[in-house]
All heavy atoms as a GROMACS GRO file, in nm:
protein
  417
    1MET      N    1   7.028  -0.720   4.538
    1MET     CA    2   6.881  -0.696   4.543
    1MET      C    3   6.826  -0.662   4.402
    1MET      O    4   6.887  -0.577   4.331
    1MET     CB    5   6.853  -0.574   4.640
    1MET     CG    6   6.707  -0.536   4.640
    1MET     SD    7   6.676  -0.401   4.756
    1MET     CE    8   6.593  -0.495   4.877
    2THR      N    9   6.728  -0.732   4.362
    2THR     CA   10   6.668  -0.709   4.232
    2THR      C   11   6.561  -0.605   4.234
    2THR      O   12   6.490  -0.593   4.342
    2THR     CB   13   6.618  -0.840   4.165
    2THR    OG1   14   6.524  -0.890   4.259
    2THR    CG2   15   6.729  -0.943   4.158
    3MET      N   16   6.540  -0.531   4.128
    3MET     CA   17   6.436  -0.434   4.125
    3MET      C   18   6.325  -0.494   4.025
    3MET      O   19   6.339  -0.490   3.906
    3MET     CB   20   6.487  -0.306   4.070
    3MET     CG   21   6.601  -0.252   4.142
    3MET     SD   22   6.557  -0.164   4.294
    3MET     CE   23   6.488  -0.013   4.228
    4GLY      N   24   6.225  -0.552   4.085
    4GLY     CA   25   6.124  -0.611   4.002
    4GLY      C   26   5.987  -0.618   4.073
    4GLY      O   27   5.961  -0.538   4.165
    5LYS      N   28   5.913  -0.720   4.036
    5LYS     CA   29   5.785  -0.737   4.095
    5LYS      C   30   5.789  -0.768   4.246
    5LYS      O   31   5.699  -0.729   4.318
    5LYS     CB   32   5.702  -0.847   4.021
    5LYS     CG   33   5.661  -0.814   3.881
    5LYS     CD   34   5.590  -0.920   3.817
    5LYS     CE   35   5.546  -0.892   3.684
    5LYS     NZ   36   5.474  -1.004   3.611
    6GLY      N   37   5.892  -0.834   4.293
    6GLY     CA   38   5.898  -0.874   4.428
    6GLY      C   39   5.945  -0.767   4.525
    6GLY      O   40   5.934  -0.777   4.644
    7ASP      N   41   6.006  -0.658   4.466
    7ASP     CA   42   6.059  -0.549   4.539
    7ASP      C   43   5.952  -0.455   4.580
    7ASP      O   44   5.894  -0.382   4.502
    7ASP     CB   45   6.171  -0.483   4.460
    7ASP     CG   46   6.252  -0.387   4.544
    7ASP    OD1   47   6.228  -0.380   4.671
    7ASP    OD2   48   6.334  -0.318   4.502
    8ARG      N   49   5.915  -0.455   4.714
    8ARG     CA   50   5.804  -0.363   4.756
    8ARG      C   51   5.841  -0.226   4.771
    8ARG      O   52   5.756  -0.134   4.794
    8ARG     CB   53   5.752  -0.416   4.888
    8ARG     CG   54   5.686  -0.555   4.883
    8ARG     CD   55   5.633  -0.594   5.012
    8ARG     NE   56   5.577  -0.727   5.011
    8ARG     CZ   57   5.515  -0.790   5.110
    8ARG    NH1   58   5.517  -0.732   5.228
    8ARG    NH2   59   5.470  -0.904   5.100
    9LYS      N   60   5.971  -0.192   4.749
    9LYS     CA   61   6.012  -0.055   4.768
    9LYS      C   62   6.000   0.028   4.633
    9LYS      O   63   6.024   0.144   4.628
    9LYS     CB   64   6.159  -0.040   4.815
    9LYS     CG   65   6.176  -0.084   4.959
    9LYS     CD   66   6.309  -0.059   5.011
    9LYS     CE   67   6.320  -0.102   5.154
    9LYS     NZ   68   6.451  -0.077   5.213
   10THR      N   69   5.976  -0.043   4.518
   10THR     CA   70   5.964   0.020   4.398
   10THR      C   71   5.821   0.029   4.348
   10THR      O   72   5.735  -0.042   4.404
   10THR     CB   73   6.042  -0.057   4.286
   10THR    OG1   74   5.978  -0.187   4.272
   10THR    CG2   75   6.190  -0.068   4.316
   11ALA      N   76   5.785   0.124   4.260
   11ALA     CA   77   5.654   0.136   4.212
   11ALA      C   78   5.600   0.015   4.139
   11ALA      O   79   5.480  -0.020   4.152
   11ALA     CB   80   5.650   0.264   4.112
   12LYS      N   81   5.691  -0.055   4.072
   12LYS     CA   82   5.647  -0.180   4.006
   12LYS      C   83   5.609  -0.284   4.107
   12LYS      O   84   5.513  -0.361   4.085
   12LYS     CB   85   5.755  -0.235   3.910
   12LYS     CG   86   5.727  -0.349   3.827
   12LYS     CD   87   5.838  -0.378   3.728
   12LYS     CE   88   5.804  -0.487   3.635
   12LYS     NZ   89   5.911  -0.508   3.537
   13GLY      N   90   5.686  -0.290   4.216
   13GLY     CA   91   5.657  -0.394   4.320
   13GLY      C   92   5.527  -0.354   4.399
   13GLY      O   93   5.450  -0.443   4.435
   14LYS      N   94   5.507  -0.219   4.408
   14LYS     CA   95   5.379  -0.179   4.476
   14LYS      C   96   5.256  -0.218   4.381
   14LYS      O   97   5.153  -0.250   4.444
   14LYS     CB   98   5.385  -0.019   4.496
   14LYS     CG   99   5.493   0.021   4.592
   14LYS     CD  100   5.451   0.014   4.736
   14LYS     CE  101   5.558   0.074   4.825
   14LYS     NZ  102   5.536   0.039   4.958
   15ARG      N  103   5.269  -0.197   4.258
   15ARG     CA  104   5.157  -0.228   4.169
   15ARG      C  105   5.130  -0.377   4.172
   15ARG      O  106   5.011  -0.418   4.172
   15ARG     CB  107   5.192  -0.184   4.027
   15ARG     CG  108   5.181  -0.039   4.000
   15ARG     CD  109   5.184  -0.002   3.856
   15ARG     NE  110   5.307  -0.052   3.786
   15ARG     CZ  111   5.417   0.015   3.770
   15ARG    NH1  112   5.420   0.141   3.809
   15ARG    NH2  113   5.520  -0.040   3.704
   16PHE      N  114   5.240  -0.462   4.173
   16PHE     CA  115   5.218  -0.603   4.177
   16PHE      C  116   5.156  -0.651   4.308
   16PHE      O  117   5.076  -0.733   4.308
   16PHE     CB  118   5.359  -0.670   4.168
   16PHE     CG  119   5.345  -0.822   4.164
   16PHE    CD1  120   5.298  -0.890   4.055
   16PHE    CD2  121   5.391  -0.900   4.269
   16PHE    CE1  122   5.288  -1.032   4.056
   16PHE    CE2  123   5.388  -1.028   4.276
   16PHE     CZ  124   5.328  -1.102   4.168
   17ASN      N  125   5.188  -0.588   4.418
   17ASN     CA  126   5.142  -0.624   4.545
   17ASN      C  127   5.012  -0.552   4.582
   17ASN      O  128   4.954  -0.576   4.684
   17ASN     CB  129   5.249  -0.582   4.654
   17ASN     CG  130   5.227  -0.653   4.785
   17ASN    OD1  131   5.171  -0.767   4.785
   17ASN    ND2  132   5.268  -0.597   4.893
   18ALA      N  133   4.972  -0.460   4.496
   18ALA     CA  134   4.850  -0.378   4.512
   18ALA      C  135   4.845  -0.304   4.647
   18ALA      O  136   4.755  -0.300   4.721
   18ALA     CB  137   4.725  -0.474   4.510
   19SER      N  138   4.968  -0.227   4.667
   19SER     CA  139   4.979  -0.150   4.787
   19SER      C  140   5.022  -0.012   4.752
   19SER      O  141   5.063   0.015   4.632
   19SER     CB  142   5.074  -0.206   4.885
   19SER     OG  143   5.205  -0.221   4.835
   20TYR      N  144   5.020   0.077   4.846
   20TYR     CA  145   5.060   0.222   4.822
   20TYR      C  146   5.170   0.261   4.922
   20TYR      O  147   5.185   0.196   5.017
   20TYR     CB  148   4.941   0.317   4.833
   20TYR     CG  149   4.839   0.286   4.729
   20TYR    CD1  150   4.724   0.202   4.750
   20TYR    CD2  151   4.841   0.355   4.605
   20TYR    CE1  152   4.629   0.183   4.651
   20TYR    CE2  153   4.750   0.328   4.506
   20TYR     CZ  154   4.640   0.255   4.528
   20TYR     OH  155   4.549   0.230   4.433
   21GLY      N  156   5.237   0.364   4.884
   21GLY     CA  157   5.351   0.413   4.974
   21GLY      C  158   5.416   0.529   4.906
   21GLY      O  159   5.363   0.596   4.824
   22ASN      N  160   5.544   0.555   4.947
   22ASN     CA  161   5.623   0.670   4.893
   22ASN      C  162   5.652   0.650   4.746
   22ASN      O  163   5.654   0.741   4.669
   22ASN     CB  164   5.755   0.690   4.975
   22ASN     CG  165   5.720   0.742   5.114
   22ASN    OD1  166   5.626   0.808   5.140
   22ASN    ND2  167   5.812   0.715   5.206
   23ALA      N  168   5.679   0.530   4.708
   23ALA     CA  169   5.713   0.506   4.570
   23ALA      C  170   5.588   0.506   4.479
   23ALA      O  171   5.593   0.528   4.363
   23ALA     CB  172   5.780   0.368   4.557
   24ARG      N  173   5.469   0.486   4.535
   24ARG     CA  174   5.344   0.487   4.459
   24ARG      C  175   5.235   0.548   4.549
   24ARG      O  176   5.154   0.482   4.614
   24ARG     CB  177   5.302   0.337   4.422
   24ARG     CG  178   5.178   0.322   4.342
   24ARG     CD  179   5.148   0.181   4.322
   24ARG     NE  180   5.025   0.167   4.246
   24ARG     CZ  181   4.922   0.092   4.272
   24ARG    NH1  182   4.927  -0.003   4.378
   24ARG    NH2  183   4.813   0.093   4.201
   25PRO      N  184   5.226   0.682   4.542
   25PRO     CA  185   5.126   0.752   4.626
   25PRO      C  186   4.985   0.736   4.568
   25PRO      O  187   4.972   0.719   4.441
   25PRO     CB  188   5.170   0.892   4.622
   25PRO     CG  189   5.257   0.907   4.496
   25PRO     CD  190   5.319   0.773   4.477
   26LYS      N  191   4.891   0.741   4.643
   26LYS     CA  192   4.748   0.734   4.605
   26LYS      C  193   4.704   0.856   4.534
   26LYS      O  194   4.642   0.846   4.425
   26LYS     CB  195   4.657   0.706   4.723
   26LYS     CG  196   4.650   0.561   4.760
   26LYS     CD  197   4.527   0.540   4.855
   26LYS     CE  198   4.515   0.393   4.888
   26LYS     NZ  199   4.398   0.373   4.978
   27THR      N  200   4.738   0.970   4.585
   27THR     CA  201   4.698   1.103   4.519
   27THR      C  202   4.813   1.160   4.452
   27THR      O  203   4.926   1.154   4.497
   27THR     CB  204   4.638   1.199   4.616
   27THR    OG1  205   4.739   1.219   4.719
   27THR    CG2  206   4.519   1.137   4.686
   28VAL      N  207   4.790   1.237   4.339
   28VAL     CA  208   4.896   1.302   4.270
   28VAL      C  209   4.920   1.439   4.333
   28VAL      O  210   4.815   1.514   4.352
   28VAL     CB  211   4.860   1.320   4.122
   28VAL    CG1  212   4.970   1.392   4.047
   28VAL    CG2  213   4.835   1.181   4.058
   29LYS      N  214   5.036   1.470   4.369
   29LYS     CA  215   5.065   1.602   4.436
   29LYS      C  216   5.068   1.708   4.334
   29LYS      O  217   5.129   1.688   4.220
   29LYS     CB  218   5.200   1.597   4.516
   29LYS     CG  219   5.197   1.503   4.631
   29LYS     CD  220   5.327   1.511   4.700
   29LYS     CE  221   5.328   1.411   4.812
   29LYS     NZ  222   5.453   1.408   4.887
   30LYS      N  223   5.005   1.824   4.356
   30LYS     CA  224   5.011   1.940   4.265
   30LYS      C  225   5.127   2.032   4.308
   30LYS      O  226   5.151   2.046   4.418
   30LYS     CB  227   4.881   2.017   4.273
   30LYS     CG  228   4.761   1.944   4.226
   30LYS     CD  229   4.638   2.025   4.240
   30LYS     CE  230   4.516   1.954   4.185
   30LYS     NZ  231   4.392   2.037   4.198
   31SER      N  232   5.190   2.081   4.202
   31SER     CA  233   5.303   2.169   4.232
   31SER      C  234   5.236   2.310   4.273
   31SER      O  235   5.134   2.348   4.222
   31SER     CB  236   5.395   2.190   4.118
   31SER     OG  237   5.325   2.240   4.008
   32ALA      N  238   5.295   2.371   4.370
   32ALA     CA  239   5.246   2.504   4.422
   32ALA      C  240   5.244   2.617   4.321
   32ALA      O  241   5.161   2.705   4.325
   32ALA     CB  242   5.324   2.539   4.546
   33GLY      N  243   5.334   2.620   4.224
   33GLY     CA  244   5.352   2.729   4.131
   33GLY      C  245   5.240   2.739   4.027
   33GLY      O  246   5.208   2.842   3.983
   34THR      N  247   5.185   2.617   3.987
   34THR     CA  248   5.089   2.622   3.881
   34THR      C  249   4.952   2.673   3.927
   34THR      O  250   4.875   2.731   3.845
   34THR     CB  251   5.069   2.482   3.825
   34THR    OG1  252   5.032   2.395   3.930
   34THR    CG2  253   5.190   2.431   3.756
   35VAL      N  254   4.914   2.654   4.053
   35VAL     CA  255   4.784   2.696   4.098
   35VAL      C  256   4.775   2.848   4.126
   35VAL      O  257   4.679   2.918   4.093
   35VAL     CB  258   4.742   2.619   4.233
   35VAL    CG1  259   4.614   2.670   4.286
   35VAL    CG2  260   4.746   2.470   4.205
   36ALA      N  261   4.885   2.902   4.174
   36ALA     CA  262   4.885   3.046   4.217
   36ALA      C  263   4.908   3.143   4.102
   36ALA      O  264   4.875   3.255   4.105
   36ALA     CB  265   4.993   3.062   4.332
   37ALA      N  266   4.969   3.097   3.996
   37ALA     CA  267   5.004   3.183   3.886
   37ALA      C  268   4.880   3.251   3.819
   37ALA      O  269   4.882   3.365   3.791
   37ALA     CB  270   5.089   3.103   3.775
   38PRO      N  271   4.777   3.176   3.784
   38PRO     CA  272   4.658   3.240   3.719
   38PRO      C  273   4.592   3.341   3.810
   38PRO      O  274   4.540   3.446   3.763
   38PRO     CB  275   4.565   3.135   3.678
   38PRO     CG  276   4.643   3.009   3.676
   38PRO     CD  277   4.755   3.033   3.780
   39ALA      N  278   4.590   3.318   3.939
   39ALA     CA  279   4.517   3.409   4.030
   39ALA      C  280   4.594   3.537   4.053
   39ALA      O  281   4.535   3.642   4.087
   39ALA     CB  282   4.493   3.340   4.165
   40ALA      N  283   4.730   3.531   4.030
   40ALA     CA  284   4.810   3.651   4.051
   40ALA      C  285   4.812   3.752   3.945
   40ALA      O  286   4.864   3.856   3.957
   40ALA     CB  287   4.956   3.601   4.077
   41LYS      N  288   4.752   3.720   3.832
   41LYS     CA  289   4.752   3.809   3.716
   41LYS      C  290   4.637   3.915   3.733
   41LYS      O  291   4.524   3.892   3.697
   41LYS     CB  292   4.728   3.733   3.580
   41LYS     CG  293   4.850   3.648   3.545
   41LYS     CD  294   4.823   3.587   3.405
   41LYS     CE  295   4.940   3.504   3.360
   41LYS     NZ  296   4.912   3.446   3.228
   42LYS      N  297   4.677   4.019   3.791
   42LYS     CA  298   4.585   4.131   3.804
   42LYS      C  299   4.596   4.242   3.698
   42LYS      O  300   4.508   4.310   3.667
   42LYS     CB  301   4.603   4.196   3.940
   42LYS     CG  302   4.556   4.106   4.057
   42LYS     CD  303   4.572   4.182   4.191
   42LYS     CE  304   4.534   4.082   4.300
   42LYS     NZ  305   4.545   4.150   4.432
   43THR      N  306   4.714   4.246   3.635
   43THR     CA  307   4.738   4.348   3.539
   43THR      C  308   4.676   4.312   3.402
   43THR      O  309   4.651   4.398   3.320
   43THR     CB  310   4.889   4.357   3.504
   43THR    OG1  311   4.939   4.231   3.476
   43THR    CG2  312   4.961   4.407   3.637
   44ALA      N  313   4.632   4.189   3.376
   44ALA     CA  314   4.573   4.155   3.259
   44ALA      C  315   4.430   4.210   3.247
   44ALA      O  316   4.376   4.232   3.134
   44ALA     CB  317   4.570   4.005   3.247
   45THR      N  318   4.364   4.240   3.351
   45THR     CA  319   4.230   4.292   3.355
   45THR      C  320   4.220   4.435   3.322
   45THR      O  321   4.123   4.489   3.276
   45THR     CB  322   4.150   4.260   3.483
   45THR    OG1  323   4.220   4.313   3.592
   45THR    CG2  324   4.139   4.114   3.508
   46LYS      N  325   4.325   4.509   3.357
   46LYS     CA  326   4.336   4.650   3.333
   46LYS      C  327   4.359   4.689   3.181
   46LYS      O  328   4.426   4.614   3.118
   46LYS     CB  329   4.442   4.718   3.415
   46LYS     CG  330   4.425   4.708   3.564
   46LYS     CD  331   4.538   4.773   3.637
   46LYS     CE  332   4.520   4.756   3.792
   46LYS     NZ  333   4.636   4.822   3.857
   47THR      N  334   4.299   4.790   3.137
   47THR     CA  335   4.316   4.833   3.001
   47THR      C  336   4.444   4.919   2.995
   47THR      O  337   4.458   5.005   3.079
   47THR     CB  338   4.198   4.911   2.944
   47THR    OG1  339   4.168   5.021   3.027
   47THR    CG2  340   4.073   4.817   2.943
   48ALA      N  341   4.525   4.897   2.891
   48ALA     CA  342   4.644   4.974   2.876
   48ALA      C  343   4.613   5.104   2.809
   48ALA      O  344   4.552   5.110   2.700
   48ALA     CB  345   4.744   4.894   2.798
   49VAL      N  346   4.651   5.213   2.870
   49VAL     CA  347   4.625   5.346   2.811
   49VAL      C  348   4.761   5.413   2.778
   49VAL      O  349   4.844   5.430   2.865
   49VAL     CB  350   4.548   5.440   2.902
   49VAL    CG1  351   4.524   5.574   2.842
   49VAL    CG2  352   4.414   5.375   2.941
   50LYS      N  353   4.788   5.438   2.658
   50LYS     CA  354   4.908   5.498   2.614
   50LYS      C  355   4.888   5.650   2.599
   50LYS      O  356   4.785   5.692   2.541
   50LYS     CB  357   4.965   5.441   2.486
   50LYS     CG  358   5.004   5.292   2.494
   50LYS     CD  359   5.064   5.250   2.369
   50LYS     CE  360   5.107   5.105   2.378
   50LYS     NZ  361   5.155   5.054   2.249
   51LYS      N  362   4.982   5.727   2.653
   51LYS     CA  363   4.972   5.871   2.642
   51LYS      C  364   5.043   5.917   2.513
   51LYS      O  365   5.140   5.860   2.468
   51LYS     CB  366   5.049   5.936   2.758
   51LYS     CG  367   4.975   5.916   2.891
   51LYS     CD  368   5.050   5.988   2.996
   51LYS     CE  369   4.978   5.969   3.134
   51LYS     NZ  370   5.048   6.035   3.246
   52ALA      N  371   4.982   6.013   2.448
   52ALA     CA  372   5.043   6.062   2.322
   52ALA      C  373   5.160   6.135   2.353
   52ALA      O  374   5.166   6.229   2.435
   52ALA     CB  375   4.935   6.144   2.255
   53VAL      N  376   5.265   6.109   2.280
   53VAL     CA  377   5.395   6.183   2.299
   53VAL      C  378   5.418   6.278   2.185
   53VAL      O  379   5.411   6.229   2.070
   53VAL     CB  380   5.518   6.085   2.311
   53VAL    CG1  381   5.641   6.151   2.326
   53VAL    CG2  382   5.489   5.992   2.428
   54LYS      N  383   5.436   6.400   2.208
   54LYS     CA  384   5.461   6.500   2.106
   54LYS      C  385   5.604   6.496   2.065
   54LYS      O  386   5.696   6.504   2.144
   54LYS     CB  387   5.417   6.637   2.147
   54LYS     CG  388   5.267   6.651   2.171
   54LYS     CD  389   5.231   6.797   2.206
   54LYS     CE  390   5.090   6.812   2.236
   54LYS     NZ  391   5.055   6.951   2.275
   55LYS      N  392   5.626   6.488   1.937
   55LYS     CA  393   5.769   6.488   1.885
   55LYS      C  394   5.798   6.623   1.830
   55LYS      O  395   5.718   6.684   1.764
   55LYS     CB  396   5.786   6.380   1.778
   55LYS     CG  397   5.771   6.239   1.824
   55LYS     CD  398   5.797   6.135   1.712
   55LYS     CE  399   5.778   6.002   1.761
   55LYS     NZ  400   5.801   5.898   1.651
   56THR      N  401   5.905   6.674   1.870
   56THR     CA  402   5.948   6.808   1.826
   56THR      C  403   6.042   6.791   1.704
   56THR      O  404   6.129   6.706   1.699
   56THR     CB  405   6.024   6.882   1.934
   56THR    OG1  406   6.133   6.811   1.977
   56THR    CG2  407   5.931   6.909   2.056
   57ALA      N  408   6.028   6.875   1.612
   57ALA     CA  409   6.108   6.877   1.480
   57ALA      C  410   6.234   6.944   1.513
   57ALA      O  411   6.240   7.050   1.576
   57ALA     CB  412   6.044   6.943   1.366
   58ALA      N  413   6.349   6.889   1.472
   58ALA     CA  414   6.475   6.948   1.502
   58ALA      C  415   6.516   7.041   1.398
   58ALA      O  416   6.491   7.046   1.286
   58ALA     CB  417   6.585   6.840   1.515
   0.00000   0.00000   0.00000
């Protein structure tokens, strides 16, 4: 079996035949991790407050 324009199971064959399927989906799937990551950052909005630490002389 050759992998070329006549092979409808490959993306190249789908483009040649002007059809869609598993090898050539119509919509691009988004990965789940990239969308949820910016919304999960709640610590970035809080201001960091550092407590003064007293050092004792030895």
